[in-house]
Structure formats: C-alpha cells, structure tokens
C-alpha positions, 0 to 999 in steps of 0.5 A: 244382567249380561256378564261376559268374561273375556280377554279385552282391551278397552278405549274411552274418549269424550272429556277424558282419554283413557286406554287399558291394555289386553287383559281378562276382565268381567263386563257387565252390562246391566239393565239400565244399560250402563256396562262397566269392566272389572278386574279381579282386584280394586274391591268394588270399583269397574277399570272403566264403565259407561252411565245410561243414556247409552247405546251399545253396538257390537261391530266386527273389527277392521281388518288391521284390528283382526291381525291383532286377534281382536274378535268382535269389537263393542261400541258404547256411545254415550246420549247425550255427550261423546264419552265413548267407550270401545271394548274390543275382544279377543276371546270370550271365555264366558257370557251368561244373563240372569234376570236380577228383578227389582232390588228393594235397594240399599238399607241404610245403617243408624247413622245414614238412617239418623242423618237423613231424619236429622236434615229432614228437620234441618233442612235449611243446613242446604241453604237458605229458602230451603224447604222440605217436601218428602223423604224417601221420594220414590221413583222407578229405581229406589227412592230418593233420600230427599227431595226438597226446594230451594229459595227460588222453588226449584226442585233439589234431589239428596243422596245422603252418605255416611262416607261420600265415594263415587259410587253415591256420585253414581247413585244420584247422578241416575236418580237424577237422570229419571228426575229431569224426566217428569216435567212437573219437577225438572231441572232437578238439582242435585245435591250429594250430602256426607259426613266425609267426601273423597276427593274423587267423588267430589270432583266427579260430584261437582264435573256433573253439576251436583253440589256437595255438603259436608254434615257434621252428624254431632252438631246437628245431633246437638241441635235435635237435642236443644230443640228436644229440651222445654229449658 
C-alpha cells in the first residue's frame, strides 16, 4: 500500500461530478488498484475514491495549473466506465509504501456468523428456487459469505452484514468483479443482505445492479427453533 500525505485538490467526473478544494489529505493507493482520499475526520469513509479495475498515471501539470501551484497530477481512469478521478498535488508532505501481505479477512461477530448460518439453511428467503452452493465460498481476496444458484441456475454471491453500509457494498463489488472472470461462474449476480441497510448503501448497490435484501433475524431464529422441535 502507498500512503501519500499531500496538499491536494481533486475532481471526479463520470456517472457523477464532484470536486474537493485544496486541503491536506491522505491518499491511499492499494494493491488492488483502488485509490482513496481521506481527511482527518469522517471516520473510515473516504471523501472520494476510485474502485478497481482502474489505471493510474502521474502527469506533469499544464502551464495554467503550474501557476496555481500544482506540482503533479494523478489521473485515475476506470477501465469499464467513463469514471475519472484527477488529483492535483500541490505539495507532498510524506510518501511511503508498505507491503501488507495477504489479509485473513474480517472475522464475523456472533450475530453476523449466525445470520450466515441461518440464511444458508433458509436460502429460499432470497427467492423462489434458490439453492445453496456453499458457505464461505473461497476467492483470492477472501471468502464470499454465501454462493447460491437462483431458480434459473445462475450464480449468486451473497454478502451478509448486521448493518449494511457502503463499505459492505464495496466489498461485494470486489468479489463480483473477481468471480465474473471465471467462465464457469459468470455471470454472477450480487445480493447484499443485512438486518438494516443504510439508504446510501442501497442507492450504491442498486446503481451497481446489486439486489438488497433485509433480513429479519428474530423471524429466522424462530424458523430455526421450530424446525429443531420434535413436536
């Protein structure tokens, strides 16, 4: 991972347009190609970002930009859309790179782990004719919570959260991009399942063709309890 602390401004164009005025920020360039701009607030959410697959080029600034104090320009272009992130670097305060290695992935808490188990047993909650392929379906970047097939036999990747937020949608997006490279699985649909899904996460998911499903944990537990009884 490359981490750059710099005074910078940024412009995002494509499906939406956004602008970040000049300020000191942390820019993260991850091994998967993603580029994220962070401020010193706002919790874990970046101010703006580009998800892979994308390419990044470092270019000299135009003469007009030099007059404004721009030292270099990063151009990050998505490979499957017109989305483009341009970062004007005025001053680089720190530029470091670190090899983080393979991450074991997030360890689910009790509720999320139980939700996964319950949904695997009650996979028909996703739709009529759905069948389970397996839980913890392995990929090169971590396991998908549930891999299933719909009534027509199509592949479906399911990401399960207790609270569905934007980072969960991003996680599922990365899984889908990888799984859809496998001709034995493609096309793979995505389902984002959670007890509660934040409005921003729902908008992002639907924009990316990912279906959202709200899970009733208590009702699912009730079905589990009833099925375990003899009388």
